[in-house]
C-alpha positions as CSV (number, residue, x, y, z in Angstrom):
1,M,23.8,-5.6,2.8
2,Q,21.6,-3.7,-0.1
3,A,20.2,-5.6,-2.8
4,L,22.2,-4.7,-5.7
5,L,19.7,-3.0,-8.6
6,S,19.4,-4.3,-12.2
7,Y,17.8,-1.8,-13.8
8,D,17.9,-3.5,-17.1
9,Q,15.5,-5.9,-15.8
10,S,12.6,-3.2,-15.5
11,P,9.4,-4.4,-17.4
12,P,7.3,-2.2,-19.7
13,L,6.3,1.2,-18.0
14,A,2.4,0.1,-18.4
15,A,2.7,-3.1,-16.3
16,P,3.2,-1.1,-12.9
17,F,1.6,2.2,-14.1
18,R,-1.7,0.6,-14.7
19,F,-2.3,-0.3,-10.9
20,F,-0.9,3.0,-9.8
21,L,-3.1,5.2,-12.2
22,S,-6.6,3.2,-10.9
23,A,-5.5,3.5,-7.1
24,P,-6.7,6.8,-6.5
25,V,-9.8,6.5,-8.0
26,F,-10.9,4.3,-5.3
27,G,-9.7,7.0,-2.7
28,I,-12.2,9.2,-4.5
29,L,-14.8,6.7,-4.0
30,A,-13.9,6.6,-0.6
31,G,-14.7,10.4,-0.3
32,L,-17.6,10.0,-2.0
33,L,-18.8,7.2,0.6
34,L,-18.5,9.1,3.4
35,L,-20.4,12.0,1.8
36,W,-23.3,9.5,1.1
37,S,-23.0,7.6,4.3
38,G,-23.1,10.6,6.7
39,A,-22.5,10.4,10.3
40,D,-24.0,7.1,10.7
41,L,-20.9,5.7,9.0
42,F,-18.7,6.1,12.3
43,S,-20.9,4.6,15.2
44,S,-19.5,1.0,15.1
45,R,-16.4,-0.5,13.4
46,W,-18.8,-3.2,12.0
47,T,-21.2,-0.7,10.1
48,P,-21.6,-1.4,6.1
49,G,-20.0,1.9,5.5
50,V,-16.8,1.4,7.8
51,L,-16.6,-2.0,6.1
52,A,-16.7,-0.7,2.6
53,L,-14.5,2.2,3.2
54,T,-12.1,0.3,4.7
55,H,-11.9,-2.2,1.9
56,L,-11.9,0.8,-0.8
57,I,-8.4,2.0,0.5
58,T,-6.6,-1.2,1.4
59,V,-7.9,-3.4,-1.6
60,G,-9.1,-0.6,-4.1
61,F,-6.0,1.6,-3.0
62,M,-3.0,-0.1,-1.1
63,L,-3.8,-3.3,-2.6
64,Q,-3.3,-2.2,-6.5
65,I,-0.2,0.3,-5.6
66,M,1.6,-2.4,-3.6
67,L,1.1,-5.0,-6.3
68,G,2.5,-2.3,-9.0
69,A,5.5,-1.5,-6.8
70,L,6.2,-5.6,-6.9
71,V,6.0,-5.6,-10.4
72,Q,8.8,-3.3,-10.4
73,I,11.0,-4.2,-7.6
74,L,10.7,-8.3,-8.3
75,P,12.8,-8.0,-11.6
76,V,15.2,-4.9,-10.6
77,V,16.1,-6.0,-7.1
78,A,15.5,-9.6,-7.2
79,G,16.0,-10.3,-10.9
80,A,12.6,-12.0,-10.7
81,N,11.3,-11.8,-14.1
82,M,7.5,-11.9,-14.7
83,S,6.7,-13.9,-18.0
84,R,4.2,-12.1,-20.4
85,P,3.7,-9.0,-17.7
86,L,1.6,-6.8,-19.5
87,L,-0.7,-9.6,-20.7
88,V,-1.0,-11.6,-17.3
89,L,-1.1,-8.5,-15.3
90,G,-3.9,-6.5,-17.4
91,A,-6.0,-9.6,-16.5
92,V,-5.0,-9.2,-12.9
93,H,-5.8,-5.7,-12.6
94,A,-9.3,-5.8,-14.1
95,A,-9.9,-8.9,-11.7
96,I,-9.0,-6.7,-8.6
97,C,-10.5,-3.5,-9.7
98,L,-14.0,-5.5,-10.4
99,G,-13.6,-7.7,-7.0
100,T,-13.0,-4.6,-5.2
101,L,-16.3,-2.8,-6.5
102,F,-18.2,-5.9,-6.0
103,L,-17.0,-6.3,-2.3
104,V,-18.2,-2.8,-2.0
105,A,-21.6,-3.6,-3.4
106,A,-21.7,-6.4,-1.1
107,F,-20.8,-4.9,2.0
108,L,-23.2,-1.6,1.5
109,S,-26.4,-4.5,0.3
110,F,-25.5,-7.8,2.4
111,L,-26.4,-9.3,-0.8
112,P,-24.9,-12.9,-1.1
113,Y,-24.1,-12.8,-5.0
114,W,-22.1,-9.8,-4.2
115,F,-19.8,-11.5,-1.8
116,T,-19.6,-14.7,-4.0
117,A,-18.7,-12.6,-7.0
118,A,-15.9,-10.4,-5.1
119,A,-14.5,-13.7,-3.5
120,I,-14.2,-15.1,-7.1
121,F,-12.6,-11.9,-8.5
122,L,-10.1,-11.2,-6.0
123,G,-9.2,-14.4,-5.2
124,A,-8.5,-15.0,-8.6
125,G,-7.0,-12.1,-9.2
126,V,-4.5,-12.1,-6.3
127,T,-3.8,-15.9,-6.6
128,V,-2.5,-15.0,-10.2
129,F,-0.1,-12.6,-9.2
130,I,1.1,-14.6,-6.2
131,A,1.6,-17.7,-8.5
132,L,3.4,-15.2,-10.7
133,A,5.6,-13.9,-8.4
134,A,6.4,-17.2,-6.8
135,H,7.4,-18.5,-10.1
136,A,9.6,-15.6,-10.8
137,L,11.6,-15.9,-7.5
138,F,11.8,-19.6,-7.5
139,G,15.4,-20.5,-7.4
140,I,16.7,-17.2,-6.4
141,P,18.5,-17.0,-3.2
142,S,17.5,-14.6,-0.7
143,T,20.9,-12.7,-0.7
144,S,20.1,-9.5,0.7
145,P,17.0,-8.7,3.3
146,T,14.9,-7.0,0.6
147,I,14.5,-10.5,-1.3
148,S,13.4,-12.3,1.7
149,G,11.3,-9.6,2.8
150,L,9.3,-10.0,-0.6
151,K,8.8,-13.8,0.0
152,F,7.5,-13.4,3.4
153,A,5.3,-10.6,2.3
154,L,4.1,-13.2,-0.4
155,V,3.4,-15.5,2.2
156,G,1.3,-12.7,4.2
157,L,-0.6,-11.8,1.1
158,A,-1.7,-15.5,0.5
159,V,-3.1,-15.9,4.1
160,T,-4.7,-12.2,3.9
161,V,-6.5,-13.0,0.8
162,G,-7.3,-16.4,1.5
163,L,-9.1,-15.2,5.0
164,G,-10.8,-13.0,2.9
165,V,-12.2,-15.1,0.3
166,A,-13.4,-17.5,3.3
167,L,-15.2,-14.5,4.9
168,S,-16.5,-13.5,1.8
169,L,-18.1,-16.7,1.1
170,S,-19.6,-17.5,4.5
171,F,-21.7,-14.6,3.8
172,G,-22.4,-15.7,0.2
173,W,-22.9,-19.5,1.0
174,S,-24.2,-18.6,4.6
175,L,-21.2,-21.1,6.1
176,N,-20.8,-21.7,9.5
177,L,-17.8,-19.5,10.7
178,P,-16.3,-17.5,13.5
179,L,-16.8,-14.5,11.5
180,L,-15.7,-11.7,14.5
181,Q,-12.3,-13.9,15.1
182,L,-11.6,-14.5,11.6
183,A,-12.1,-10.7,10.9
184,D,-9.5,-9.6,13.2
185,I,-7.2,-12.4,12.3
186,H,-7.3,-11.1,8.4
187,L,-6.8,-7.8,9.8
188,G,-3.5,-8.4,11.4
189,W,-2.3,-10.7,8.6
190,G,-2.8,-7.9,6.2
191,F,-1.5,-5.0,8.0
192,V,1.5,-6.9,9.7
193,A,2.5,-10.1,7.9
194,W,1.7,-8.6,4.2
195,G,1.7,-4.6,4.6
196,T,4.3,-3.9,7.1
197,V,6.4,-6.8,5.9
198,L,6.7,-5.6,2.5
199,L,6.8,-2.0,3.1
200,A,10.2,-3.0,5.4
201,A,11.2,-5.1,2.2
202,V,10.7,-2.4,0.1
203,A,12.3,0.4,2.7
204,Y,15.4,-1.3,3.1
205,V,16.3,0.2,-0.6
206,V,14.0,3.0,-1.2
207,V,14.8,5.1,2.1
208,P,18.6,5.2,2.0
209,M,18.5,5.8,-1.8
210,F,15.8,8.5,-2.2
211,Q,16.0,9.9,1.3
212,L,19.8,10.1,1.7
213,T,19.9,7.9,5.0
214,P,22.0,5.4,6.6
215,A,21.0,1.9,5.7
216,Y,19.0,-0.3,8.0
217,P,20.6,-2.0,11.1
218,G,21.9,-5.5,9.8
219,W,20.1,-7.0,12.8
220,F,17.0,-5.5,11.6
221,G,17.2,-6.3,8.1
222,R,18.0,-10.1,8.9
223,G,15.2,-10.7,11.5
224,F,12.2,-8.1,10.6
225,P,10.4,-10.4,8.1
226,L,10.5,-13.5,9.5
227,S,9.9,-12.5,13.2
228,A,7.0,-10.5,12.0
229,L,5.6,-13.5,10.3
230,A,6.3,-15.9,13.3
231,L,4.6,-13.6,15.4
232,V,1.7,-13.3,13.7
233,L,1.3,-17.1,13.1
234,I,1.8,-17.5,16.9
235,W,-1.0,-15.2,17.6
236,T,-3.4,-16.6,15.2
237,L,-2.9,-20.4,16.8
238,A,-3.1,-18.7,20.4
239,D,-6.4,-17.0,19.6
240,F,-7.5,-20.2,18.3
241,V,-6.0,-22.5,20.9
242,M,-5.3,-20.3,23.9
243,P,-7.4,-17.9,24.2
244,G,-6.7,-15.3,26.9
245,F,-3.5,-14.4,28.5
246,V,-1.3,-16.2,25.9
247,A,-3.7,-14.7,23.4
248,T,-3.2,-11.4,24.4
249,L,0.3,-11.3,25.1
250,S,0.7,-12.5,21.5
251,S,-1.2,-9.7,20.1
252,V,1.2,-7.4,22.4
253,S,4.1,-9.0,20.6
254,V,2.5,-8.0,17.1
255,V,1.6,-4.8,17.9
256,A,5.3,-4.4,19.1
257,V,7.0,-5.5,15.8
258,V,5.1,-2.7,13.7
259,A,6.5,-0.2,16.5
260,L,9.7,-1.4,16.2
261,F,9.7,-1.2,12.3
262,A,8.4,2.6,12.7
263,A,11.0,3.4,15.5
264,V,14.0,2.3,13.4
265,T,12.5,4.2,10.2
266,L,12.4,7.1,12.1
267,N,15.9,6.9,13.9
268,I,17.3,6.5,10.4
269,Q,15.2,9.4,9.0
270,R,16.7,11.6,11.9
271,R,19.9,11.2,10.4
272,S,19.4,11.9,6.7
273,K,22.1,13.9,4.8
274,R,19.3,16.2,3.1
275,T,19.1,19.5,4.8
276,R,16.0,20.3,3.8
277,F,13.2,17.7,3.9
278,D,11.1,17.0,0.7
279,A,7.4,15.7,0.5
280,T,8.3,12.2,0.4
281,Q,10.4,12.5,3.8
282,H,7.5,14.6,5.2
283,L,5.2,11.9,4.5
284,W,7.1,8.8,5.6
285,R,7.7,10.4,9.2
286,G,4.2,11.3,9.4
287,A,3.6,7.7,8.6
288,M,5.4,6.0,11.1
289,C,4.5,8.6,13.9
290,S,0.8,8.0,13.0
291,A,1.7,4.2,13.1
292,L,3.3,4.7,16.6
293,A,0.1,6.5,17.6
294,A,-2.2,3.5,16.6
295,C,0.1,1.2,18.7
296,A,-0.3,3.6,21.6
297,V,-4.4,3.5,21.3
298,W,-4.4,-0.3,21.1
299,L,-2.1,-0.5,24.0
300,L,-4.4,2.0,25.8
301,A,-7.7,0.0,25.0
302,L,-6.0,-3.0,26.3
303,A,-4.7,-1.6,29.1
304,V,-7.2,0.9,30.3
305,P,-10.9,-0.2,30.8
306,V,-12.4,3.5,29.9
307,V,-10.7,3.4,26.7
308,G,-11.3,-0.3,25.8
309,E,-15.1,0.3,26.3
310,W,-15.0,3.3,23.9
311,P,-16.9,1.7,20.9
312,G,-14.5,4.3,18.6
313,W,-11.2,3.4,20.0
314,P,-11.1,0.9,17.0
315,L,-12.0,3.5,14.7
316,L,-9.3,5.8,15.9
317,C,-6.8,3.2,15.7
318,G,-7.8,2.1,12.2
319,V,-7.7,5.8,10.9
320,L,-4.4,6.3,12.3
321,L,-3.0,3.1,11.1
322,L,-4.9,3.1,7.7
323,F,-4.9,6.9,6.4
324,G,-2.0,8.3,8.5
325,G,0.1,5.2,8.2
326,F,0.0,3.3,5.4
327,V,-1.7,5.9,3.0
328,S,0.9,8.6,3.7
329,V,3.9,6.0,3.3
330,I,2.3,4.7,0.1
331,V,1.8,8.1,-1.5
332,G,5.6,9.1,-0.1
333,M,6.8,6.0,-2.4
334,L,4.9,6.8,-5.4
335,Y,6.2,10.6,-5.6
336,K,9.8,8.5,-5.8
337,I,9.0,5.7,-7.5
338,V,6.9,7.3,-10.6
339,P,9.5,10.1,-11.5
340,F,12.1,7.7,-11.1
341,L,10.5,4.8,-13.4
342,I,9.6,7.8,-16.0
343,W,13.3,9.3,-16.3
344,L,14.7,5.7,-16.4
345,H,12.5,4.1,-19.4
346,L,13.1,8.1,-21.0
347,Q,16.4,7.5,-20.4
348,N,16.8,4.1,-22.2
349,Q,14.5,5.2,-25.2
350,G,16.7,8.1,-25.7
351,Q,19.7,5.9,-26.7
352,G,22.3,8.4,-25.6
353,I,21.0,10.8,-28.4
354,M,18.6,12.9,-25.9
355,M,18.5,13.2,-22.4
356,A,15.7,12.4,-20.1
357,P,14.3,15.3,-18.1
358,N,15.2,15.8,-14.6
359,M,13.3,13.7,-12.3
360,K,12.0,17.3,-10.1
361,K,10.3,18.1,-13.5
362,I,8.5,14.9,-14.0
363,I,6.4,15.8,-10.9
364,D,6.7,19.8,-9.7
365,D,7.7,20.0,-6.0
366,Q,4.9,22.3,-5.3
367,A,2.3,20.0,-6.5
368,M,3.4,17.2,-4.5
369,S,3.7,19.4,-1.3
370,R,0.3,20.9,-1.8
371,Q,-1.1,17.3,-2.1
372,M,0.6,16.3,0.8
373,L,-1.1,18.9,2.9
374,A,-4.6,18.0,1.1
375,H,-3.9,14.4,2.5
376,F,-2.6,15.4,6.1
377,V,-6.1,17.8,6.2
378,S,-8.0,14.8,5.6
379,C,-6.4,12.6,7.9
380,A,-6.8,15.1,10.4
381,L,-10.8,15.5,9.7
382,L,-11.0,12.0,9.7
383,L,-9.8,11.8,13.4
384,L,-12.0,14.7,14.2
385,A,-15.0,12.6,12.5
386,V,-14.1,9.8,15.1
387,F,-15.2,12.2,18.1
388,W,-17.7,14.2,16.4
389,P,-19.0,12.9,13.2
390,D,-22.1,14.9,13.0
391,W,-19.9,18.1,12.4
392,F,-16.7,16.4,10.7
393,V,-17.5,13.6,8.3
394,C,-19.0,15.7,5.6
395,P,-15.8,17.7,5.4
396,A,-13.4,14.7,5.7
397,G,-15.3,13.1,2.4
398,L,-15.0,16.1,0.8
399,A,-11.2,16.5,1.8
400,L,-10.5,12.7,0.8
401,I,-11.9,13.5,-2.9
402,V,-9.4,16.5,-3.2
403,A,-6.7,14.7,-2.0
404,Y,-6.9,11.5,-3.9
405,G,-8.0,13.6,-6.8
406,W,-4.9,15.9,-6.5
407,L,-2.7,12.6,-6.5
408,L,-4.4,11.5,-9.7
409,R,-3.6,14.7,-11.2
410,N,0.0,14.4,-10.3
411,L,0.3,11.2,-11.3
412,L,-1.2,12.0,-14.9
413,A,0.8,14.8,-15.4
414,A,3.8,12.7,-14.9
415,M,2.4,10.2,-17.9
416,S,2.0,13.4,-19.9
417,V,5.4,14.4,-19.4
418,Y,6.2,11.0,-20.2
419,R,4.3,11.0,-23.5
420,G,5.5,14.2,-24.6
421,H,9.2,13.4,-24.2
422,Q,8.6,10.1,-25.8
423,H,7.2,12.1,-29.1
424,K,10.7,14.1,-28.9
425,I,12.7,11.3,-28.7
426,A,10.6,9.7,-31.8
427,A,11.5,12.9,-33.7
428,V,15.1,13.3,-33.0
429,I,15.8,9.8,-33.6
430,A,13.7,10.2,-36.8
431,T,15.7,12.7,-38.3
432,Q,19.1,11.3,-37.6
433,Q,18.0,7.8,-39.4
434,T,16.6,10.1,-42.5
435,P,19.0,9.5,-45.2
436,P,20.2,13.1,-47.2
437,S,18.3,14.4,-50.1
438,L,20.6,14.3,-53.0
């Protein structure tokens, strides 16, 4: 059962858009980092450059857009209205932007005070957001898979950020923590319990609505968020208490639940009523295929010693999951959510006097398709850079700058349409309200 949508509960447009517009800037910074670091960046998953690059995308890009989407989804889907969204979310947005920059500086310099500053700003910013969202959701029954998924995703986000703050403070304050073990657990909670659970909760609504597909199966919607969170928790406990076979088996179940989401999504996309796929559907399909490929690489590394001994397999898996998977699907969602939100707000502002422009005119189809191709080229070059870094790191960096710069351009073009139509609405309303001259 899908959630009923309450568009009259939509927050001010500036509330989610501040997150949407700043996120591509961090993608551009990721491309510049590749150009600056060179081939040495891909020598290991633990190089300062890889750690900085990963968090530019996961925190600077992904987290911002996911929080921006939550700002919109919570009131519309769940009826959970955030109090004073412009004021509070402005502070949250500023804290996350600054915290991301501090964290990147920390990884590149390994100076303790940068880690401390990153932990303070990111921890505070996300904590305030979680508190705001939890307060809004308090007392709202889980009447749909989306609402229950949102609640579980917030739990995943809280644990992910808590682990990240602990890791940052361990560098800043020289805490005696099992860093490598905590880093893997932090990654698992972030990608699965937070990212995948939130993505699934949003997909229950946006995939059937925008891609004209059947609804997700009832058994999947009811069981996926709790199962994913429970499996990650079991794996976490097993990794500390029962390392070895039990922990490995638990980790396989975590990877399997990601593969299940990708497979189910591909299956319902296959039955879309659209005769011609648009950029969003191509991005979603590419994301799900890339996620399945990442799961396959992980399982091969576990089962085949030659693959497991190759130091590049975590990088290959990370590129597939992070850039090919999460970034692709997030861009695909933006290309539906942004035009729809602008259309909705302009329609409300028009007061029935002036119609909002068609959503296809808010972001041009050709511009979306070309940016999509630039994104897929950047993903391909990043994959090649894992194998031949000397040849492909710089082209991959340039491709990232082009892809994220193009995304920013498309979002700014959408905002230009919004501002221009706002002025037209104001002019028409002013004309109708002007009394006739005697």
